[in-house]
C-alpha positions as a LaTeX table, in Angstrom:
\begin{tabular}{lrrr}
\hline
Residue & $x$ (\AA) & $y$ (\AA) & $z$ (\AA) \\
\hline
Met1 & 13.13 & $-9.09$ & 28.27 \\
Ala2 & 11.44 & $-8.07$ & 25.03 \\
Ala3 & 7.69 & $-7.70$ & 24.84 \\
Ile4 & 5.67 & $-8.77$ & 21.83 \\
Asn5 & 2.36 & $-7.13$ & 21.08 \\
Val6 & 0.33 & $-8.58$ & 18.19 \\
Ile7 & $-2.34$ & $-6.29$ & 16.78 \\
Pro8 & $-4.92$ & $-8.58$ & 15.16 \\
Ser9 & $-6.93$ & $-5.70$ & 13.72 \\
Ala10 & $-4.04$ & $-4.36$ & 11.62 \\
Pro11 & $-4.51$ & $-5.96$ & 8.21 \\
Leu12 & $-1.96$ & $-7.08$ & 5.65 \\
Ile13 & $-3.75$ & $-6.90$ & 2.33 \\
Ser14 & $-2.10$ & $-8.65$ & $-0.62$ \\
Leu15 & $-2.60$ & $-7.20$ & $-4.07$ \\
Ser16 & $-1.54$ & $-8.80$ & $-7.34$ \\
Gly17 & $-1.59$ & $-8.14$ & $-11.05$ \\
Glu18 & $-2.16$ & $-4.65$ & $-12.39$ \\
Ile19 & $-3.48$ & $-1.63$ & $-10.50$ \\
Asp20 & $-4.90$ & 0.79 & $-13.03$ \\
Leu21 & $-7.95$ & 2.79 & $-14.05$ \\
Ser22 & $-10.03$ & $-0.38$ & $-14.40$ \\
Asn23 & $-9.72$ & $-1.40$ & $-10.74$ \\
Ala24 & $-8.24$ & 1.42 & $-8.61$ \\
Ala25 & $-11.68$ & 2.59 & $-7.42$ \\
Ser26 & $-12.73$ & $-0.93$ & $-6.41$ \\
Ile27 & $-9.45$ & $-1.44$ & $-4.54$ \\
Phe28 & $-10.05$ & 1.80 & $-2.66$ \\
Ala29 & $-13.60$ & 0.63 & $-1.85$ \\
Glu30 & $-12.16$ & $-2.58$ & $-0.35$ \\
Leu31 & $-9.75$ & $-0.49$ & 1.77 \\
Glu32 & $-12.43$ & 1.90 & 3.04 \\
Pro33 & $-13.48$ & $-0.11$ & 6.13 \\
Trp34 & $-9.81$ & $-0.26$ & 7.22 \\
Ile35 & $-9.34$ & 3.43 & 6.46 \\
Asp36 & $-12.45$ & 4.27 & 8.49 \\
Ser37 & $-11.06$ & 2.25 & 11.42 \\
Gly38 & $-7.72$ & 4.06 & 11.31 \\
Gly39 & $-4.41$ & 2.56 & 12.30 \\
Pro40 & $-1.73$ & 1.06 & 10.09 \\
Ile41 & $-2.79$ & $-0.61$ & 6.85 \\
Gly42 & $-0.26$ & $-3.01$ & 5.37 \\
Leu43 & $-0.35$ & $-3.53$ & 1.63 \\
Asp44 & 1.69 & $-6.38$ & 0.15 \\
Phe45 & 2.63 & $-5.32$ & $-3.39$ \\
Ser46 & 4.94 & $-8.26$ & $-4.06$ \\
Gly47 & 2.46 & $-9.63$ & $-6.62$ \\
Val48 & 1.77 & $-6.27$ & $-8.31$ \\
Thr49 & 3.28 & $-6.19$ & $-11.78$ \\
Phe50 & 2.06 & $-2.78$ & $-13.00$ \\
Met51 & 0.60 & 0.40 & $-11.55$ \\
Asp52 & $-0.40$ & 3.54 & $-13.41$ \\
Ser53 & $-1.31$ & 7.00 & $-12.15$ \\
Ser54 & $-4.76$ & 5.75 & $-11.09$ \\
Gly55 & $-3.08$ & 3.38 & $-8.65$ \\
Val56 & $-0.88$ & 6.17 & $-7.32$ \\
Gln57 & $-3.94$ & 8.41 & $-6.91$ \\
Met58 & $-5.71$ & 5.60 & $-5.05$ \\
Leu59 & $-2.80$ & 5.38 & $-2.58$ \\
Leu60 & $-2.71$ & 9.16 & $-2.15$ \\
His61 & $-6.48$ & 9.27 & $-1.61$ \\
Ala62 & $-6.28$ & 6.48 & 0.97 \\
Ala63 & $-3.45$ & 8.27 & 2.81 \\
Ser64 & $-5.39$ & 11.52 & 2.76 \\
Ala65 & $-8.52$ & 9.80 & 4.09 \\
Leu66 & $-6.46$ & 8.28 & 6.94 \\
Gly67 & $-4.95$ & 11.63 & 7.83 \\
Thr68 & $-3.30$ & 11.49 & 11.23 \\
Arg69 & $-5.25$ & 8.37 & 12.27 \\
Gly70 & $-2.83$ & 5.94 & 10.66 \\
Cys71 & $-0.45$ & 5.11 & 7.86 \\
Ile72 & $-0.15$ & 2.91 & 4.81 \\
Ile73 & 2.81 & 0.55 & 4.70 \\
Val74 & 3.42 & $-0.61$ & 1.14 \\
His75 & 5.70 & $-3.65$ & 1.28 \\
Gly76 & 7.21 & $-5.77$ & $-1.47$ \\
Val77 & 7.42 & $-2.97$ & $-4.03$ \\
His78 & 9.66 & $-3.94$ & $-6.94$ \\
Asp79 & 10.55 & $-3.30$ & $-10.58$ \\
Ala80 & 8.28 & $-0.90$ & $-12.51$ \\
Val81 & 6.00 & $-0.21$ & $-9.54$ \\
Ala82 & 8.99 & 0.93 & $-7.46$ \\
Ile83 & 9.99 & 3.29 & $-10.26$ \\
Val84 & 6.46 & 4.74 & $-10.52$ \\
Leu85 & 6.30 & 5.39 & $-6.78$ \\
Arg86 & 9.74 & 7.04 & $-6.89$ \\
Leu87 & 8.94 & 9.24 & $-9.89$ \\
Thr88 & 5.59 & 10.41 & $-8.52$ \\
Asn89 & 7.03 & 11.25 & $-5.07$ \\
Ala90 & 4.33 & 9.13 & $-3.41$ \\
Arg91 & 7.03 & 8.17 & $-0.91$ \\
Glu92 & 7.14 & 11.77 & 0.29 \\
Val93 & 3.61 & 11.63 & 1.71 \\
Pro94 & 4.07 & 11.56 & 5.51 \\
Asn95 & 1.79 & 8.58 & 6.15 \\
Ile96 & 2.83 & 6.41 & 3.19 \\
His97 & 5.81 & 4.16 & 3.90 \\
Val98 & 7.23 & 2.25 & 0.94 \\
Ile99 & 9.46 & $-0.77$ & 1.47 \\
Glu100 & 11.08 & $-2.14$ & $-1.66$ \\
Cys101 & 11.73 & $-5.86$ & $-1.58$ \\
Thr102 & 12.35 & $-8.23$ & $-4.45$ \\
Ile103 & 12.61 & $-11.27$ & $-2.19$ \\
Leu104 & 8.83 & $-11.42$ & $-1.77$ \\
Ala105 & 8.29 & $-10.89$ & $-5.48$ \\
Asp106 & 10.66 & $-13.73$ & $-6.31$ \\
Ala107 & 8.75 & $-16.03$ & $-3.95$ \\
Val108 & 5.35 & $-15.37$ & $-5.56$ \\
\hline
\end{tabular}
């Protein structure tokens, strides 16, 4: 028999629009309480249409702040954002897990 364990404290945070210099710091500030708590942090990027290097740096900074206390799961990455994450090697950071998925993006 399979066991199901729901972790209510593990957030899924949905982001939408553009992640760039104008808002990357404020997004990080919103993530800080979850980073301080540790554990997995789920980010739904299905509504994100653009991300520049400031957004990538925000993800890298969040992963660094988590260290070995957790990971960032970036789900719903598609189109230009997927390319940016591939080109910058953000996927190579041990505690950043990127899941590309256009199904979520199509549903938004």
